[in-house]
C-alpha positions in Angstrom: 230.2 -24.5 46.7 228.1 -27.4 45.3 228.6 -26.0 41.8 232.3 -26.0 42.1 232.4 -29.6 43.3 230.3 -30.6 40.4 232.5 -28.7 37.9 235.6 -30.2 39.4 234.1 -33.6 39.2 233.2 -33.0 35.5 236.7 -31.8 34.7 238.2 -34.9 36.5 235.9 -37.1 34.3 237.2 -35.5 31.2 240.8 -35.9 32.4 240.2 -39.5 33.2 238.8 -40.1 29.8 241.8 -38.4 28.2 244.2 -40.5 30.3 242.3 -43.6 29.4 242.4 -42.8 25.7 246.2 -42.0 26.0 246.8 -45.4 27.6 244.7 -47.1 24.9 246.7 -45.4 22.2 250.0 -46.5 23.9 248.7 -50.0 24.1 247.6 -49.9 20.5 251.0 -48.5 19.5 252.9 -51.2 21.3 250.8 -53.9 19.8 251.1 -52.4 16.4 247.5 -51.8 15.8 247.0 -50.3 12.4 245.2 -47.0 12.0 242.1 -48.6 10.6 241.8 -51.0 13.5 242.7 -48.2 15.9 239.9 -46.0 14.6 237.5 -48.9 14.9 238.5 -49.5 18.5 238.3 -45.8 19.3 234.8 -45.7 17.8 233.8 -48.6 20.0 235.0 -46.6 23.0 233.1 -43.6 21.9 230.0 -45.6 21.4 230.2 -47.0 24.9 230.7 -43.5 26.4 227.9 -42.0 24.3 225.6 -44.8 25.2 226.3 -44.5 28.9 225.9 -40.8 28.9 222.8 -40.9 26.8 221.3 -43.5 29.1 222.1 -41.4 32.1 220.7 -38.3 30.4 217.5 -40.1 29.5 217.0 -41.3 33.1 217.6 -37.8 34.5 215.2 -36.3 32.0 212.6 -38.9 33.1 213.3 -37.9 36.7 212.8 -34.3 36.0 209.6 -35.0 34.1 208.3 -37.1 37.0 209.1 -34.5 39.5 207.3 -31.9 37.5 204.4 -34.2 37.1 204.3 -34.9 40.8 204.3 -31.2 41.5 201.2 -30.8 39.4 199.6 -33.9 41.0 200.4 -32.7 44.5 199.1 -29.2 43.7 195.8 -30.6 42.4 195.5 -33.0 45.3 196.3 -30.3 47.8 193.7 -28.1 46.3 191.1 -30.8 46.6 192.1 -31.6 50.2 192.0 -27.9 51.2 188.6 -27.7 49.7 187.4 -30.9 51.5 188.9 -29.9 54.8 187.8 -26.3 54.5 191.3 -24.9 55.0 193.2 -22.2 53.1 195.1 -23.2 50.0 198.9 -23.6 50.4 201.0 -21.1 48.4 204.4 -22.2 47.0 207.5 -20.1 47.0 208.5 -19.2 43.4 212.2 -19.2 44.2 212.3 -22.8 45.1 213.7 -25.5 42.8 211.5 -28.1 41.3 212.8 -30.8 43.7 212.1 -28.5 46.7 208.7 -27.6 45.5 207.9 -31.3 45.0 209.1 -32.1 48.5 207.1 -29.3 50.1 204.0 -30.2 48.2 204.3 -33.8 49.1 204.7 -33.1 52.8 201.7 -30.8 52.8 199.6 -33.2 51.0 200.5 -36.0 53.3 199.6 -33.8 56.3 196.2 -32.9 54.8 195.6 -36.5 53.9 196.3 -37.5 57.5 193.9 -34.9 58.9 191.3 -36.1 56.4 191.7 -39.7 57.5 191.5 -38.7 61.1 188.3 -36.7 60.6 186.7 -39.6 58.7 187.6 -42.1 61.4 186.1 -39.8 64.1 183.1 -39.2 62.0 182.6 -42.9 61.6 182.8 -43.5 65.3 180.5 -40.6 66.2 177.9 -41.5 63.6 177.9 -45.1 64.9 177.2 -43.8 68.4 174.7 -41.4 67.1 172.8 -44.0 65.2 172.6 -46.3 68.2 171.4 -43.6 70.5 168.9 -42.4 68.0 167.5 -45.9 67.5 167.2 -46.3 71.3 165.7 -42.9 71.9 163.8 -42.7 68.5 165.6 -39.4 67.8 166.8 -37.9 64.6 170.5 -38.4 63.7 172.8 -35.5 63.1 172.9 -35.0 59.4 176.3 -34.9 57.6 176.2 -35.5 53.8 177.7 -38.8 52.9 180.9 -38.8 50.9 182.1 -35.6 52.4 184.8 -34.8 54.9 183.3 -33.1 58.0 184.5 -29.8 59.0 185.8 -29.1 62.5 182.5 -27.3 63.3 180.5 -30.2 62.1 182.6 -32.7 64.2 182.2 -30.5 67.3 178.4 -30.2 66.8 178.2 -34.0 66.3 180.2 -34.6 69.5 177.8 -32.3 71.4 174.8 -34.0 69.8 176.1 -37.4 70.9 176.8 -36.1 74.5 173.2 -34.7 74.7 171.8 -38.0 73.5 174.0 -39.9 76.0 172.7 -37.7 78.9 169.1 -38.1 77.7 169.6 -41.8 77.5 170.9 -41.9 81.1 168.0 -39.8 82.2 165.4 -42.0 80.5 167.1 -45.1 81.7 166.7 -43.8 85.2 163.1 -42.8 84.7 162.4 -46.1 83.0 164.0 -48.1 85.7 162.1 -46.2 88.4 158.8 -46.7 86.6 159.4 -50.4 86.1 160.3 -50.8 89.8 157.2 -48.9 91.0 155.0 -50.9 88.6 156.5 -54.1 89.9 156.0 -53.0 93.5 152.4 -52.0 92.9 151.6 -55.3 91.2 153.2 -57.2 94.1 151.3 -55.2 96.7 148.0 -55.7 94.9 148.6 -59.3 93.9 147.9 -58.3 90.4 148.9 -60.6 87.5 150.0 -59.0 84.2 147.1 -58.9 81.7 148.4 -56.9 78.7 151.6 -57.1 76.8 152.6 -53.8 78.2 152.3 -55.0 81.7 154.2 -58.2 80.9 157.0 -56.2 79.2 157.2 -53.7 82.0 158.2 -56.3 84.5 160.4 -58.3 82.1 163.9 -58.7 83.5 165.3 -57.9 80.0 165.6 -54.1 80.1 166.5 -53.8 76.4 163.1 -55.0 75.4 161.8 -51.5 75.8 162.9 -48.6 73.6 163.5 -45.5 75.6 161.1 -43.4 73.6 158.8 -40.7 74.9 155.8 -42.8 73.9 157.0 -45.8 75.8 157.7 -43.8 78.9 154.3 -42.1 78.6 152.8 -45.5 78.3 154.6 -46.7 81.4 153.5 -43.6 83.3 149.9 -44.1 82.2 150.2 -47.8 83.3 151.6 -46.7 86.7 148.7 -44.2 87.1 146.2 -46.8 86.3 147.8 -49.2 88.8 147.8 -46.5 91.5 144.1 -45.8 90.9 143.4 -49.5 91.0 145.4 -49.7 94.3 143.4 -46.8 95.7 140.2 -48.6 94.6 141.3 -51.8 96.2 142.2 -50.0 99.4 138.8 -48.2 99.4 137.1 -51.5 98.8 139.0 -53.1 101.7 138.3 -50.2 104.0 134.6 -50.3 103.1 134.5 -54.0 103.7 136.3 -53.5 107.0 134.0 -50.6 108.0 131.0 -52.8 106.9 132.3 -55.6 109.1 132.8 -53.3 112.1 129.3 -51.9 111.6 127.8 -55.4 111.4 129.8 -56.5 114.3 128.6 -53.6 116.4 125.0 -54.2 115.3 125.1 -57.9 116.2 127.0 -57.3 119.4 129.2 -60.3 118.5 131.3 -61.9 121.2 135.0 -60.9 121.6 136.5 -63.8 119.7 134.6 -62.6 116.6 136.3 -59.2 116.9 139.8 -60.6 116.9 139.9 -60.4 113.2 140.1 -56.6 113.4 143.3 -56.9 115.3 145.0 -59.2 112.8 147.6 -57.7 110.5 147.0 -57.1 106.8 147.9 -60.0 104.5 150.7 -59.8 101.9 148.5 -58.5 99.1 145.4 -56.3 98.9 143.6 -59.0 96.9 144.1 -61.5 99.7 143.1 -59.0 102.3 139.9 -58.1 100.4 139.0 -61.8 100.0 139.4 -62.2 103.8 137.2 -59.3 104.7 134.7 -60.3 102.0 134.4 -63.7 103.7 134.0 -62.1 107.1 131.3 -59.7 105.8 129.4 -62.6 104.3 129.7 -64.5 107.6 128.3 -61.5 109.5 125.5 -60.9 107.0 124.4 -64.5 107.5 124.2 -63.9 111.2 122.3 -60.6 110.5 119.7 -62.5 108.5 118.9 -64.6 111.5 118.4 -61.5 113.7 116.6 -59.2 111.3 114.2 -57.6 113.8 117.0 -56.7 116.3 119.2 -55.3 113.5 116.4 -53.2 111.9 115.6 -51.6 115.3 119.2 -50.7 115.8 119.4 -49.2 112.4 116.3 -47.2 113.1 118.0 -45.8 116.3 120.9 -44.8 114.2 118.6 -43.1 111.7 116.9 -41.1 114.4 120.3 -39.9 115.7 121.4 -38.9 112.2 118.1 -37.2 111.5 118.7 -35.1 114.6 122.3 -34.4 113.7 121.3 -33.3 110.2 118.5 -31.1 111.6 115.9 -32.8 109.4 112.3 -31.6 109.8 109.3 -33.8 109.7 108.8 -33.3 106.0 112.2 -34.6 105.3 111.6 -37.7 107.5 108.2 -38.5 106.2 109.3 -40.1 102.8 110.9 -42.9 104.9 108.2 -43.0 107.5 106.4 -45.9 105.9 109.5 -48.1 106.0 110.4 -46.8 109.4 107.1 -48.0 110.9 107.0 -51.3 108.9 106.9 -54.3 111.3 107.4 -56.9 108.6 111.1 -57.5 109.0 112.6 -58.7 105.7 115.9 -58.5 103.9 114.4 -55.9 101.6 113.4 -53.8 104.6 116.9 -54.0 106.0 118.3 -53.1 102.7 116.1 -50.0 102.5 117.2 -49.0 106.0 120.9 -49.5 105.1 120.5 -47.4 102.0 118.8 -44.6 104.0 121.5 -44.8 106.6 124.2 -44.5 104.0 122.4 -41.6 102.4 122.2 -39.8 105.7 125.9 -40.5 106.6 126.9 -39.1 103.2 124.7 -36.1 103.7 126.1 -35.5 107.1 129.7 -35.7 106.0 129.1 -33.3 103.1 127.0 -30.8 105.2 129.1 -31.1 108.4 130.9 -27.7 107.8 127.6 -26.0 107.4 126.1 -27.7 110.4 129.2 -26.7 112.5 128.9 -23.1 111.4 125.2 -23.1 112.2 126.0 -24.5 115.7 128.6 -21.8 116.1 126.0 -19.2 115.0 123.5 -20.5 117.6 126.0 -20.2 120.4 126.8 -16.6 119.4 123.1 -15.9 118.9 122.4 -17.0 122.5 125.3 -14.9 123.7 124.1 -11.9 121.7 120.6 -12.2 123.3 122.1 -12.3 126.7 124.1 -9.2 126.0 120.9 -7.5 124.7 119.1 -8.5 127.9 121.8 -6.9 130.0 121.6 -3.7 127.9 117.9 -3.4 128.7 118.5 -3.6 132.4 119.3 -0.3 134.1 120.4 -0.1 137.7 119.9 3.0 139.9 123.0 2.9 142.1 126.6 1.8 141.9 126.0 -1.2 144.2 123.6 -2.9 141.9 125.7 -2.1 138.9 128.7 -3.7 140.6 126.6 -6.7 141.6 125.4 -7.2 138.0 129.0 -6.8 136.6 130.3 -9.4 139.1 127.6 -11.9 138.2 128.1 -11.2 134.5 131.9 -11.8 134.8 131.3 -15.1 136.7 128.8 -16.3 134.1 131.0 -15.6 131.2 134.4 -16.3 132.7 134.9 -19.1 130.2 135.0 -16.6 127.3 138.3 -15.1 126.4 139.0 -11.4 127.0 139.4 -10.8 123.3 136.0 -12.2 122.5 134.3 -10.1 125.1 135.8 -7.0 123.5 134.4 -7.9 120.1 130.8 -6.8 119.5 128.7 -9.9 119.6 126.4 -8.6 117.0 129.2 -8.0 114.5 130.6 -11.5 115.1 127.1 -13.0 114.6 126.7 -11.1 111.4 130.1 -12.3 110.1 129.1 -15.9 110.9 125.9 -15.3 109.0 127.8 -14.1 106.0 130.2 -17.1 106.0 127.3 -19.5 106.6 125.4 -17.9 103.7 128.3 -18.3 101.3 128.7 -22.0 102.3 125.0 -22.6 101.8 125.0 -21.0 98.4 127.9 -23.1 97.3 126.3 -26.2 98.6 122.9 -25.5 97.0 124.6 -24.7 93.6 126.5 -28.0 93.7 123.6 -30.1 94.9 120.8 -28.3 93.1 118.6 -28.3 96.2 117.7 -26.1 99.2 119.5 -26.7 102.5 116.8 -27.1 105.1 117.0 -26.8 108.9 113.9 -28.4 110.6 112.1 -28.1 107.3 113.0 -24.4 106.8 115.6 -22.8 104.5 118.6 -22.0 106.6 118.6 -18.3 105.9 114.9 -18.1 106.6 115.6 -19.9 109.8 118.2 -17.2 110.8 116.0 -14.3 109.6 113.1 -15.7 111.7 115.3 -15.4 114.8 116.1 -11.8 113.9 112.5 -11.0 113.3 111.5 -12.6 116.6 114.2 -10.6 118.3 112.9 -7.4 116.7 109.3 -8.1 117.7 110.5 -8.7 121.3 112.3 -5.4 121.4 109.3 -3.6 120.0 107.1 -5.2 122.6 109.4 -4.2 125.5 109.7 -0.7 124.1 105.9 -0.4 123.9 105.5 -1.7 127.5 108.1 0.8 128.8 106.3 3.6 126.9 102.9 2.5 128.3 104.3 2.3 131.8 105.9 5.7 131.5 102.6 7.2 130.4 100.7 5.6 133.3 103.1 6.6 136.0 102.5 10.1 137.6 105.2 12.6 137.5 107.3 13.4 140.6 106.7 16.9 142.1 109.1 18.8 144.3 107.7 19.5 147.8 106.7 23.0 148.7 109.3 24.9 150.7 108.3 25.8 154.3 107.8 29.5 155.2 110.7 31.3 156.7 110.8 30.8 160.5 108.4 28.0 160.6 109.5 25.4 163.2 109.8 21.7 162.3 107.2 19.5 163.9 109.8 16.7 164.2 113.5 16.8 164.3 115.5 14.9 161.8 117.4 12.2 163.6 121.1 11.9 163.2 122.5 9.3 160.9 123.6 6.2 162.7 126.5 4.1 161.4 125.5 0.5 160.9 127.2 -2.2 162.9 128.6 -5.4 161.3 125.7 -7.5 162.6 123.3 -5.3 160.7 124.9 -6.2 157.3 123.4 -9.2 155.5 124.6 -10.7 152.2 122.3 -10.4 149.2 122.7 -12.2 145.9 121.1 -12.1 142.5 121.4 -14.6 139.7 122.0 -13.6 136.1 119.7 -16.3 134.9 116.8 -14.7 136.7 117.6 -11.3 135.1 117.9 -12.9 131.6 114.8 -15.0 131.9 112.8 -12.1 133.2 113.8 -9.8 130.3 113.6 -12.4 127.6 109.9 -13.1 128.6 109.0 -9.5 127.8 108.3 -8.4 131.4 109.7 -5.3 133.0 112.5 -5.2 135.5 110.1 -5.4 138.4 110.5 -9.2 138.7 114.3 -9.1 139.0 115.0 -9.0 142.7 118.4 -8.0 144.1 119.7 -8.5 147.6 122.5 -6.6 149.3 126.1 -7.2 148.3 128.2 -8.4 151.1 129.9 -5.6 152.9 127.4 -3.0 151.7 124.5 -1.4 153.7 121.2 -3.2 153.4 118.2 -1.7 151.7 115.0 -2.2 153.6 111.4 -1.8 152.7 109.4 0.8 154.6 106.9 -0.7 156.9 104.4 1.9 157.9 104.0 5.6 158.9 103.5 6.4 162.5 100.9 9.2 163.2 101.8 11.3 160.2 105.6 10.7 160.7 107.7 8.2 158.8 109.8 5.6 160.7 113.4 6.9 161.3 116.2 5.3 159.3 117.9 4.0 162.4 114.7 2.2 163.5 114.5 0.6 160.0 118.1 -0.5 160.2 117.6 -2.0 163.6 115.0 -4.4 162.1 116.6 -7.9 162.0 114.5 -9.1 159.1 116.1 -9.3 155.6 113.6 -7.5 153.4 113.8 -7.6 149.7 112.8 -4.8 147.3 112.8 -4.9 143.6 114.5 -2.3 141.5 111.3 -1.3 139.8 109.6 -0.8 143.1 112.3 1.5 144.2 112.1 3.6 141.0 108.3 3.7 141.3 108.6 5.1 144.8 110.8 7.8 143.5 108.3 8.8 140.8 105.4 9.2 143.2 104.2 12.5 144.6 105.9 13.8 147.6 103.1 12.9 150.1 102.9 11.3 153.4 103.0 7.8 151.9 106.0 8.2 149.7 109.3 6.6 150.9 111.9 8.9 149.3 115.2 8.5 151.0 117.0 7.4 154.1 115.9 10.5 156.1 112.7 11.3 157.8 110.4 13.6 155.9 109.4 16.5 157.9 105.7 17.0 158.5 104.4 20.3 157.4 
């Protein structure tokens, strides 16, 4: 359709030219222009038309050449942009005209150039942020070669890098602010004036003075640790001064107005508080110097108490004995006493766990020995067993049921093992032997076991000796069949309530008797309330023993030891032996 229009337009142009030339000829004819002049004028018209057409042709030829040149330029530029932007190369359609190709290439190049400019702008902004963060954090910037267009991957990694640095900066700012606040608080609490440049910069209001580097944060943490240690030292110094003041105040028995200083609140800073207590200590020390004799004697009393608490033997006390007995009261003597008192307090604090375990072992050892004593005692009848069990329950009612069920020997041995481990650790750390009354602690314990063993051997030997010396009991000879009894056995008589008398026995008498190594003969038992009373035989009447009812009617409360009773049982069956509650027939 477009071709037809252009062809019609070209035909109309030719027609117009022909009409124009015909009119010119008519005009020339009417005028009477001669042929030569007519040719000249027609040549002029031809030259005008040729010049116009030639000019137009030249311009169009130039336009075509420019378009082709632009196509080549755009192709080259597009290739460069695709390479820089890391995108695929744009492919042209071969069927397009030159003008369409130029247009498509131009649009594509403009689009790529716009994307390139956008990437470069974003790169510039991100690099600026990255550089600022890296300077603040002393980090390494993200590397992108200069003069190149970043790829989409590089831009994404740079964005993530900037985000990470931003979060790191926030975290460090928070840590940095917290450290600075803590440092400032500590300095205010201690009344500490900044001494180094780091201390001055740490409390400077300008937060930008510090770079948020790891080294700077480590330096601030180290400074904070040092200040905390210094604060602990100041607190310890203040507490020692306060303790010293209290000790001096108690020694000197100062009046109550002097003690009001202990009730006063702490001052604003530790330094001020230390200065206050230092002045008070100096004041009390001056008072102490004026009362040296009284103070030294009080310190000596404290030393004796601590020596006893620490279980020091005479050998451990002798090195200080010369100073302890010195009657020339001087400041040097008081200083020696204070040093010894401090040494003992330190020793007691360090050895307190061992001393507590040793005290626990002593209690269990005493309980163990009491159990051993009860095991040695044997009772002949149920009544005495019940009596002993009752007394034992009352004596040890304070112990829990669980502890009574545990073998005391096992508990004692466990305590010894724990104590041994503690002592070994203490001796390794201190490089000296732990003494109890001048004796190594384990030797002290082993000596108790050895003493216990010797005591048991002694008791065993006494029992064996007594058994050897005691004659064996013999069964009486049976009477001949049909032989009449010379005396009738009286009937058993039930005892009346007024014949019952209470009898008691103390566990302490049993334990003391057994622990002294004696036999059970000294342990005397009385009747249990509500039980028939045992009586001691008085005498035989003309070859016949006193009947049981006669013995029961005796109003006296007679005591008989358990060993006496067993000895009677072991004697020969003769006229003097009291065997049971019936009358022995006379043969």
